[in-house]
C-alpha positions as CSV (number, residue, x, y, z in Angstrom):
1,M,-38.6,96.4,-7.5
2,T,-38.8,100.1,-7.0
3,P,-39.1,102.2,-10.1
4,E,-35.7,103.7,-9.2
5,L,-34.1,100.2,-9.3
6,T,-35.7,99.6,-12.6
7,V,-34.1,102.9,-14.0
8,L,-30.8,101.8,-12.4
9,A,-30.8,98.5,-14.2
10,L,-31.7,100.3,-17.4
11,A,-28.8,102.8,-16.9
12,A,-26.6,99.9,-16.4
13,L,-27.7,98.5,-19.7
14,L,-27.2,101.9,-21.3
15,Q,-23.5,101.6,-20.1
16,V,-23.2,98.6,-22.1
17,V,-24.8,100.1,-25.2
18,Q,-22.0,103.1,-24.6
19,F,-19.3,100.5,-24.4
20,A,-20.4,99.2,-27.9
21,L,-20.8,102.8,-29.3
22,M,-17.2,103.6,-28.2
23,A,-15.4,100.0,-28.8
24,I,-16.5,99.6,-32.2
25,P,-15.2,102.6,-33.8
26,A,-12.1,102.4,-31.5
27,N,-11.4,98.9,-32.8
28,L,-12.0,99.9,-36.3
29,E,-9.6,102.9,-36.0
30,L,-6.9,101.5,-34.0
31,G,-6.9,97.7,-34.7
32,V,-7.5,95.0,-32.3
33,G,-3.8,94.7,-31.6
34,K,-3.9,98.1,-29.8
35,T,-7.1,97.8,-28.2
36,A,-6.4,94.4,-26.8
37,S,-2.9,95.3,-25.8
38,P,-2.0,96.1,-22.2
39,R,-1.9,99.7,-23.3
40,D,1.6,100.4,-21.8
41,T,2.5,104.0,-22.2
42,S,6.1,102.9,-23.3
43,R,4.5,100.8,-26.1
44,L,1.7,102.9,-27.2
45,K,3.6,106.4,-26.6
46,T,0.2,108.1,-26.2
47,P,-3.0,107.0,-24.6
48,L,-5.5,105.4,-27.1
49,V,-8.1,108.3,-26.6
50,E,-5.4,110.5,-28.4
51,Q,-5.1,108.3,-31.2
52,V,-8.7,108.0,-32.3
53,S,-10.8,110.5,-34.3
54,D,-12.4,113.3,-32.4
55,R,-15.9,111.6,-32.3
56,T,-14.6,108.3,-31.0
57,G,-12.6,110.2,-28.5
58,R,-16.0,111.9,-27.2
59,L,-17.6,108.7,-27.1
60,M,-14.9,107.4,-24.9
61,R,-15.0,110.4,-22.8
62,A,-19.0,110.0,-22.7
63,F,-18.6,106.4,-21.6
64,T,-16.3,107.3,-18.8
65,N,-18.4,110.2,-17.7
66,H,-21.4,107.9,-17.4
67,F,-19.4,105.5,-15.1
68,E,-18.8,108.6,-12.9
69,A,-22.5,109.7,-12.9
70,L,-23.7,106.2,-12.5
71,I,-21.8,106.0,-9.1
72,L,-23.6,109.0,-7.6
73,F,-26.9,107.7,-9.1
74,T,-26.5,104.1,-7.7
75,I,-26.1,105.7,-4.2
76,A,-29.1,107.8,-4.7
77,V,-31.1,104.7,-5.7
78,V,-29.6,102.7,-2.9
79,V,-30.6,105.2,-0.4
80,V,-34.3,105.7,-1.5
81,S,-34.8,101.9,-2.2
82,V,-33.3,100.7,1.2
83,S,-34.9,103.3,3.4
84,D,-38.2,102.6,1.5
85,Q,-38.7,106.1,0.5
86,S,-39.5,105.7,-3.0
87,T,-42.0,108.2,-4.3
88,G,-43.5,109.4,-7.4
89,F,-41.0,112.3,-7.1
90,T,-37.9,110.1,-6.8
91,A,-39.3,107.9,-9.6
92,A,-39.8,111.0,-11.7
93,C,-36.0,111.9,-10.8
94,A,-34.7,108.6,-11.8
95,W,-36.4,108.8,-15.2
96,V,-35.1,112.3,-15.7
97,Y,-31.6,111.1,-14.9
98,L,-31.9,108.3,-17.4
99,G,-33.4,110.4,-20.2
100,A,-30.5,113.0,-19.5
101,R,-27.8,110.1,-19.8
102,V,-29.4,109.0,-23.0
103,L,-29.4,112.6,-24.5
104,Y,-25.7,113.1,-23.2
105,I,-24.5,110.5,-25.7
106,P,-25.2,112.4,-29.0
107,A,-24.6,115.5,-27.2
108,Y,-21.0,114.7,-26.4
109,A,-20.6,112.8,-29.7
110,F,-21.6,115.8,-31.8
111,G,-20.2,118.6,-29.6
112,W,-23.3,120.1,-28.8
113,V,-22.2,123.1,-26.9
114,P,-23.5,124.3,-24.4
115,W,-26.3,121.6,-24.3
116,R,-23.9,118.8,-23.4
117,S,-23.2,120.6,-20.0
118,F,-26.8,121.6,-19.5
119,I,-27.8,117.8,-20.1
120,F,-25.2,116.6,-17.6
121,F,-26.6,119.1,-15.2
122,V,-30.1,118.0,-15.6
123,G,-29.0,114.5,-14.7
124,L,-26.9,115.5,-11.6
125,L,-29.6,117.6,-10.3
126,A,-32.1,114.7,-10.5
127,T,-29.7,112.6,-8.7
128,T,-29.2,115.2,-6.0
129,L,-32.8,115.7,-5.5
130,M,-33.5,112.2,-5.0
131,I,-30.9,112.0,-2.2
132,L,-32.3,115.2,-0.6
133,A,-35.8,113.7,-0.9
134,A,-34.8,110.7,1.1
135,L,-32.9,112.8,3.6
136,F,-35.9,115.3,4.1
C-alpha cells in the first residue's frame, strides 16, 4: 500500500472519530427522539444544527467539511496511486493533509479565528499539490 493510501485510510478513520465527537453531544443535547427521527422540517421546525449549542454546531459543520475535503483528497490519492506516481513529496503532502484535518477539529470547535481558515487552506493546498505532482 502506498503511503498516500495509508493516509487515506487514516483520514477515513478520522471521519469516524469526528462522527462520534459530533454525535455524542448532539444526542445528549437533543435526545435520541430527535436525532433518530426522519428529521422532517414539518416536525422539527428548524434543522438540528440550529437546535444545539454553538460548539456542537461547530462540530457538526467540521464533520460535514471533512466529507467535502475528503472527496478531493481521495481523488488526489487515487490519481497518485493508480498512476504509480507516489513520491516522497506526494506522501508528505498526504501527511500534511491529515495533520491539517486533525488540527481543523479543535480549530473549528473552539472558534480559532483566523487559524481555522488557515488550517483548512493548508490541507487544501497539500491536496492540490498532490494532484499537480501527478499531472506534471
